[in-house]
VOLUMSE-476536 format. One record per residue (C-alpha): x, y, z; residue in three letters. Coordinates in steps of 0.05 Angstrom, whole numbers, padded with zeros to 5 digits, always signed. Layout:
N
XYZALA ...
END
This chain:
237
-00128-00764-00836UNK -00166-00804-00802UNK -00200-00800-00732UNK -00142-00823-00677UNK -00193-00859-00631UNK -00161-00819-00566UNK -00183-00753-00596UNK -00257-00773-00604UNK -00280-00732-00551UNK -00242-00673-00563UNK -00270-00605-00537UNK -00249-00533-00573UNK -00199-00538-00502UNK -00168-00603-00518UNK -00157-00591-00587UNK -00126-00525-00565UNK -00081-00546-00518UNK -00064-00611-00579UNK -00050-00555-00630UNK -00008-00518-00575UNK +00035-00573-00564UNK +00042-00584-00641UNK +00071-00512-00653UNK +00116-00521-00582UNK +00151-00584-00605UNK +00165-00556-00675UNK +00109-00605-00707UNK +00081-00538-00733UNK +00142-00489-00739UNK +00139-00418-00755UNK +00096-00392-00806UNK +00070-00453-00828UNK +00007-00464-00859UNK -00042-00497-00808UNK -00098-00551-00844UNK -00158-00521-00864UNK -00223-00526-00801UNK -00262-00571-00836UNK -00192-00614-00844UNK -00181-00609-00773UNK -00243-00615-00761UNK -00248-00681-00794UNK -00183-00706-00746UNK -00207-00695-00685UNK -00283-00713-00701UNK -00320-00656-00677UNK -00351-00589-00708UNK -00319-00524-00752UNK -00347-00493-00694UNK -00313-00531-00641UNK -00245-00521-00679UNK -00254-00445-00697UNK -00254-00433-00623UNK -00200-00465-00610UNK -00150-00428-00663UNK -00183-00367-00647UNK -00161-00373-00580UNK -00095-00389-00595UNK -00105-00328-00653UNK -00129-00284-00587UNK -00075-00303-00545UNK -00016-00285-00599UNK +00006-00357-00630UNK -00028-00361-00688UNK -00050-00304-00749UNK -00110-00321-00779UNK -00136-00283-00846UNK -00195-00297-00884UNK -00179-00327-00957UNK -00106-00341-00932UNK -00111-00394-00869UNK -00091-00395-00799UNK -00011-00393-00802UNK +00030-00399-00736UNK +00069-00336-00726UNK +00140-00329-00732UNK +00143-00300-00665UNK +00087-00303-00618UNK +00052-00247-00593UNK +00045-00248-00514UNK -00002-00207-00491UNK +00010-00174-00419UNK -00044-00177-00372UNK -00030-00119-00325UNK -00064-00098-00258UNK -00074-00029-00238UNK -00107-00031-00162UNK -00125+00029-00132UNK -00083+00066-00084UNK -00119+00042-00018UNK -00109-00041-00047UNK -00038-00034-00062UNK -00021+00006+00016UNK -00071-00049+00045UNK -00026-00108+00009UNK +00030-00085+00037UNK +00009-00080+00103UNK +00016-00004+00126UNK -00052+00027+00143UNK -00086+00066+00084UNK -00111+00152+00083UNK -00135+00198+00027UNK -00136+00265+00034UNK -00175+00314-00004UNK -00123+00373-00037UNK -00175+00411-00079UNK -00236+00392-00109UNK -00272+00448-00163UNK -00322+00447-00220UNK -00289+00480-00275UNK -00287+00493-00349UNK -00256+00443-00388UNK -00175+00473-00407UNK -00157+00478-00485UNK -00110+00428-00464UNK -00154+00377-00442UNK -00203+00381-00494UNK -00167+00369-00549UNK -00142+00304-00510UNK -00200+00277-00500UNK -00240+00297-00562UNK -00304+00343-00523UNK -00355+00356-00551UNK -00384+00421-00530UNK -00440+00393-00495UNK -00376+00356-00451UNK -00334+00419-00434UNK -00358+00427-00354UNK -00308+00381-00312UNK -00286+00362-00245UNK -00221+00369-00223UNK -00192+00333-00168UNK -00133+00333-00134UNK -00114+00283-00071UNK -00065+00244-00033UNK -00057+00181-00019UNK -00018+00159+00036UNK +00020+00081+00066UNK +00022+00108+00145UNK +00048+00177+00149UNK +00101+00166+00084UNK +00062+00192+00019UNK +00048+00138-00036UNK +00007+00175-00095UNK -00010+00240-00115UNK -00080+00237-00155UNK -00090+00290-00211UNK -00156+00274-00233UNK -00213+00295-00290UNK -00275+00276-00290UNK -00330+00302-00347UNK -00385+00319-00324UNK -00429+00301-00377UNK -00411+00223-00376UNK -00415+00222-00299UNK -00469+00277-00273UNK -00474+00241-00213UNK -00400+00262-00189UNK -00421+00343-00187UNK -00462+00331-00117UNK -00404+00284-00089UNK -00340+00329-00050UNK -00289+00267-00061UNK -00274+00292+00011UNK -00280+00217+00051UNK -00273+00169-00008UNK -00222+00176-00077UNK -00253+00199-00136UNK -00222+00126-00169UNK -00265+00090-00114UNK -00316+00125-00126UNK -00330+00122-00203UNK -00309+00047-00200UNK -00370+00034-00156UNK -00419+00091-00191UNK -00393+00076-00260UNK -00368+00028-00313UNK -00320+00037-00368UNK -00324+00004-00441UNK -00244+00015-00444UNK -00191+00046-00426UNK -00110+00074-00440UNK -00054+00066-00401UNK +00019+00103-00410UNK +00075+00098-00362UNK +00128+00139-00361UNK +00185+00181-00322UNK +00173+00253-00304UNK +00204+00302-00250UNK +00177+00328-00200UNK +00161+00407-00193UNK +00152+00451-00126UNK +00083+00426-00111UNK +00079+00357-00133UNK +00149+00357-00092UNK +00118+00382-00028UNK +00061+00329-00027UNK +00112+00269-00037UNK +00160+00293+00004UNK +00221+00295-00050UNK +00262+00342-00076UNK +00246+00383-00139UNK +00275+00355-00187UNK +00276+00299-00167UNK +00242+00238-00217UNK +00173+00203-00208UNK +00140+00144-00240UNK +00076+00163-00276UNK +00010+00128-00297UNK -00033+00164-00351UNK -00103+00135-00360UNK -00162+00161-00391UNK -00219+00114-00384UNK -00295+00114-00434UNK -00355+00090-00424UNK -00388+00075-00495UNK -00351+00113-00540UNK -00358+00172-00476UNK -00298+00200-00441UNK -00307+00192-00378UNK -00241+00211-00331UNK -00159+00227-00349UNK -00124+00208-00289UNK -00042+00227-00269UNK -00027+00188-00217UNK +00049+00208-00188UNK +00094+00162-00143UNK +00162+00173-00123UNK +00215+00121-00108UNK +00216+00057-00097UNK +00146+00047-00139UNK +00137-00016-00169UNK +00081-00046-00218UNK +00078-00117-00247UNK +00052-00147-00298UNK +00041-00220-00325UNK +00034-00247-00389UNK 
END
């Protein structure tokens, strides 16, 4: 197919949008095998590298299925990837317009319990951990109960931090980058200790966020964040 004069200056963003338009308008319906990169490069009077970048981004966004030797097909059902921001408690409270307050409950250095060692696949050199429990408040109202474990071998500077003036989450963001994270969400019931801090009844439902972060394959921290009635978390896709 010859190149359209309008397409002569197409960059990868324009090509990406054109391919997306063809998918949305039904020109290329689900399961359609797209022309090869060479054919698309000829149509758009550009390079295969430019076409590859456009198709790669559409695949990452869930519109295309790209397989070596099998070509590029339109997904039967677009797979949308959600962007979920997990802000620090102080940022969430500030956004609500209420004054934020942090309170340390307990900090201790100790050997990793068996369940944590198994969960994080800790090596013999990673058995020393710092356990921090703390509360976050919105004004005088309990906002979040934080139960965090920090692997001292991955974050040696944590050994000299008392966490009495700064929350572990804020401190870790400032001190340690992380390569990747695993986040899970669930409902749980308040036990006697957590209920007293969140000022709810024992057995009341709580929203629980659990997060593990790693730095270049090494576990950095495991945290459980408990929230009471009315807490909301939003995602965008």
